[in-house]
C-alpha positions in Angstrom: -134.9 -101.8 -43.7 -138.4 -102.8 -44.9 -141.1 -100.3 -44.0 -144.1 -100.9 -41.8 -144.5 -103.9 -39.6 -146.7 -106.6 -41.1 -147.0 -110.2 -41.5 -148.1 -111.8 -44.7 -148.9 -115.4 -44.8 -149.7 -116.7 -48.2 -151.1 -120.0 -49.5 -150.2 -120.5 -53.2 -149.3 -123.2 -55.6 -145.7 -123.3 -56.5 -144.9 -124.5 -60.0 -147.9 -123.3 -61.9 -148.2 -120.6 -64.6 -147.7 -117.5 -62.5 -149.9 -118.8 -59.6 -153.1 -118.8 -61.6 -155.8 -120.4 -59.5 -153.5 -120.6 -56.4 -154.6 -120.1 -52.9 -152.8 -117.5 -50.8 -153.2 -116.6 -47.2 -152.2 -113.0 -46.5 -151.8 -112.2 -42.8 -150.9 -108.6 -41.9 -149.8 -107.8 -38.4 -149.6 -104.0 -38.6 -149.9 -102.1 -41.9 -148.2 -100.4 -44.8 -146.0 -102.9 -46.5 -148.4 -105.8 -46.2 -151.3 -103.7 -47.1 -149.7 -103.3 -50.6 -147.7 -106.6 -50.8 -150.8 -108.6 -51.5 -151.4 -106.7 -54.7 -148.6 -108.6 -56.5 -150.5 -111.8 -55.7 -153.7 -110.4 -57.0 -151.9 -109.8 -60.3 -151.0 -113.5 -60.2 -154.6 -114.5 -59.9 -154.3 -116.0 -56.4 -156.7 -116.3 -53.5 -155.3 -114.2 -50.7 -156.4 -114.3 -47.1 -155.6 -110.9 -45.7 -155.4 -110.7 -41.9 -154.3 -108.2 -39.3 -155.4 -105.8 -36.6 -156.4 -102.8 -38.7 -160.0 -103.1 -39.8 -162.4 -100.7 -41.5 -164.3 -98.4 -39.2 -161.9 -98.6 -36.3 -158.6 -97.0 -35.4 -155.6 -98.3 -37.3 -152.1 -99.0 -36.0 -150.5 -95.6 -35.2 -153.3 -94.0 -37.4 -151.5 -95.3 -40.6 -153.7 -95.8 -43.7 -154.7 -99.2 -44.8 -157.0 -102.0 -43.5 -157.4 -105.7 -44.2 -160.6 -104.9 -46.1 -158.7 -102.4 -48.3 -156.0 -104.9 -49.1 -158.5 -107.7 -49.8 -160.4 -105.5 -52.2 -157.2 -104.5 -54.0 -156.2 -108.1 -54.5 -159.7 -108.8 -56.0 -159.5 -105.8 -58.3 -156.1 -107.0 -59.6 -157.5 -110.4 -60.7 -157.2 -112.5 -57.5 -159.6 -113.1 -54.7 -159.0 -111.3 -51.4 -160.5 -112.5 -48.1 -160.0 -110.3 -45.0 -159.8 -112.0 -41.6 -159.0 -110.0 -38.4 -156.0 -111.6 -36.5 -153.3 -110.3 -34.1 -150.2 -112.3 -34.9 -148.8 -111.8 -31.3 -151.8 -113.7 -30.0 -151.3 -117.5 -30.5 -155.0 -118.3 -30.3 -155.7 -115.8 -33.1 -153.1 -117.4 -35.3 -154.2 -120.9 -34.5 -157.8 -120.0 -35.4 -156.6 -118.4 -38.7 -154.7 -121.5 -39.9 -157.6 -123.8 -38.8 -160.0 -121.7 -40.9 -157.7 -121.9 -43.9 -157.5 -125.7 -43.5 -161.2 -125.9 -43.2 -161.9 -123.7 -46.2 -159.1 -124.7 -48.5 -157.7 -128.0 -47.2 -154.1 -127.0 -47.7 -151.5 -124.3 -47.5 -148.9 -123.8 -50.2 -147.1 -120.6 -49.6 -146.4 -118.6 -46.4 -144.8 -115.2 -46.3 -143.8 -114.0 -42.9 -143.5 -110.3 -42.6 -144.7 -109.6 -39.0 -142.8 -106.7 -37.6 -143.7 -104.4 -34.7 -140.2 -102.9 -34.4 -141.2 -99.5 -35.9 -144.1 -98.8 -33.5 -143.4 -95.8 -31.2 -140.0 -95.6 -32.9 -138.1 -92.4 -33.6 -136.1 -93.0 -36.8 -133.7 -90.2 -35.8 -132.4 -92.3 -33.0 -132.3 -95.6 -34.9 -128.5 -95.7 -34.9 -128.2 -94.7 -31.2 -125.9 -96.9 -29.1 -127.4 -100.1 -27.8 -127.4 -99.0 -24.2 -129.6 -96.0 -25.1 -132.2 -98.0 -27.0 -135.5 -98.7 -25.3 -136.2 -102.2 -24.2 -139.6 -102.2 -25.9 -137.6 -103.1 -29.0 -137.5 -106.6 -27.7 -141.3 -107.0 -27.9 -141.5 -105.1 -31.2 -138.7 -106.8 -33.0 -138.6 -110.2 -31.4 -142.1 -111.0 -30.1 -143.9 -109.2 -33.0 -141.2 -110.2 -35.5 -139.1 -113.3 -34.9 -141.5 -115.2 -32.7 -144.5 -114.3 -35.0 -142.6 -115.8 -37.9 -141.8 -119.0 -35.9 -145.4 -119.4 -34.8 -146.8 -118.9 -38.3 -144.3 -121.3 -39.8 -145.0 -123.9 -37.2 -148.7 -123.9 -38.0 -148.2 -123.7 -41.8 -145.9 -126.7 -42.2 -148.5 -129.3 -41.3 -150.7 -127.9 -44.0 -147.9 -128.2 -46.6 -146.6 -131.6 -45.8 -149.4 -133.7 -47.3 -148.9 -132.4 -50.8 -145.1 -132.5 -50.5 -144.9 -129.0 -51.9 -144.8 -125.5 -50.5 -142.8 -122.4 -49.8 -142.1 -120.3 -46.7 -140.8 -116.8 -47.4 -139.4 -114.6 -44.6 -139.2 -110.9 -45.2 -135.9 -109.6 -43.7 -133.3 -107.0 -43.8 -129.8 -108.0 -45.1 -126.9 -106.6 -46.9 -124.3 -109.3 -47.4 -124.0 -109.9 -43.6 -123.0 -106.3 -42.7 -124.1 -104.8 -39.4 -127.5 -103.3 -39.7 -126.9 -100.1 -37.7 -129.0 -101.0 -34.6 -128.1 -103.9 -32.3 -131.8 -104.9 -31.6 -132.6 -104.7 -35.3 -129.4 -106.6 -36.4 -129.9 -109.5 -34.0 -133.6 -109.8 -34.8 -133.1 -109.9 -38.6 -130.2 -112.3 -38.3 -132.4 -114.5 -36.2 -135.0 -114.5 -39.0 -132.3 -115.4 -41.5 -131.1 -118.3 -39.4 -134.7 -119.4 -38.9 -135.0 -119.6 -42.7 -131.9 -121.7 -42.9 -133.1 -124.1 -40.2 -136.5 -124.5 -41.6 -135.1 -125.2 -45.1 -132.8 -127.8 -43.7 -135.6 -129.7 -42.1 -138.1 -129.3 -45.0 -135.8 -130.2 -47.9 -136.8 -133.9 -47.9 -140.4 -132.8 -48.2 -139.8 -130.6 -51.2 -140.8 -127.5 -49.2 -138.6 -124.4 -49.6 -137.8 -121.6 -47.1 -136.3 -118.4 -48.5 -135.6 -115.0 -47.0 -136.2 -111.9 -49.0 -134.6 -108.5 -48.3 -136.2 -105.5 -49.8 -134.6 -102.1 -49.8 -136.2 -99.0 -48.4 -139.9 -99.4 -49.0 -142.0 -96.4 -50.1 -144.5 -96.7 -47.3 -146.0 -93.9 -45.3 -143.8 -94.5 -42.3 -140.6 -94.6 -44.3 -141.5 -91.6 -46.4 -142.2 -89.7 -43.1 -138.8 -90.7 -41.7 -137.0 -89.4 -44.7 -139.0 -86.2 -44.7 -138.2 -85.7 -41.0 -134.5 -85.7 -41.7 -134.8 -83.5 -44.8 -134.0 -86.2 -47.3 -136.3 -85.3 -50.2 -134.9 -87.5 -52.9 -136.2 -90.8 -51.5 -138.4 -91.4 -54.5 -135.3 -92.0 -56.5 -134.1 -95.1 -54.6 -137.1 -96.4 -52.6 -139.2 -99.4 -53.7 -142.9 -99.7 -53.9 -144.3 -102.5 -51.6 -145.5 -104.3 -54.8 -141.9 -104.8 -55.8 -141.3 -107.4 -53.1 -144.6 -109.0 -54.0 -143.4 -109.4 -57.5 -140.2 -111.0 -56.2 -142.2 -113.6 -54.3 -144.3 -114.4 -57.3 -141.2 -114.7 -59.5 -139.4 -117.0 -57.1 -142.6 -119.1 -56.4 -143.0 -119.6 -60.1 -139.4 -120.8 -60.6 -139.3 -124.6 -61.3 -135.8 -124.6 -59.7 -136.7 -122.7 -56.6 -135.5 -125.5 -54.2 -132.0 -124.4 -55.2 -132.6 -121.2 -53.5 -134.0 -122.7 -50.3 -132.2 -121.7 -47.1 -130.7 -118.6 -48.5 -131.2 -114.8 -48.3 -131.8 -112.8 -51.5 -132.1 -109.0 -52.1 -135.2 -108.1 -54.0 -133.2 -105.9 -56.4 -131.0 -108.8 -57.3 -134.0 -111.0 -58.0 -135.4 -108.3 -60.2 -132.3 -108.5 -62.3 -132.4 -112.3 -62.4 -136.1 -112.7 -63.3 -136.6 -109.5 -65.3 -139.5 -107.9 -63.3 -139.8 -104.2 -62.6 -141.4 -102.0 -60.0 -144.9 -100.6 -60.6 -143.4 -97.5 -62.4 -141.4 -99.7 -64.8 -138.1 -99.0 -63.0 -135.7 -101.8 -61.8 -134.5 -100.6 -58.4 -131.0 -101.9 -57.6 -130.5 -104.0 -54.5 -130.0 -102.1 -51.3 -126.3 -101.6 -50.5 -124.5 -100.2 -47.4 -121.1 -98.6 -47.5 -118.2 -101.0 -46.9 -117.0 -100.8 -43.4 -113.5 -99.3 -42.8 
């Protein structure tokens, strides 16, 4: 249910006063959510590497606003240090070069947030709930290649940079509502694969004091999501949607928790974490966790 399709890879120290002086690598595959998500880490005083395909002066993904330069500047303005690097997270050589550069420049990677998601490209939200046999097969590439596989590749490259310091976190952005069916078969299977990936990584990394946690935001107030609600005449979306910064604040809150290993391997709704840690959205509201109606 998160808006936009992006991957955010972050390098940040874990148990430090809210990430001050930490290094974060922010890698954005598509746009929207990730182009705002890094703002929360700027507030935490981190160094954020912002990567993705949308660069200033060239066409952006589906003409949506936001570039890696915009995001990097926003991170810097909020107190961190943003560094933009162009990278397509469906191209392994691009991702390998990205992590090699981070290793060369920083010597380590502490926090990785995977949010790569191409499942909304060329997608008509009015048919999101159509039967499986009527869904286009391009969802495989959008949701699995640009989503699940991208998270696996980034995690695989990040782990060797975390192992030496015996400290790190991998966050996977997902969609989840207490294991209920997520309306669309492609979508449901892809998101559950990400959740299972989180569990598997956590199991392997526990002896190394490296956590893996899945975060489930609600409806994100991105340009794409807003357009989808407008298209179906639902004008009250401002009352229940979350800003992209909300999930960023969730990542910072969990990453700053000295007991975060207790959360490793599990899935958490952003709204529930807001209640637990006491953070709010940018407008001061605390948006409740996304909930679906109970099935009959």
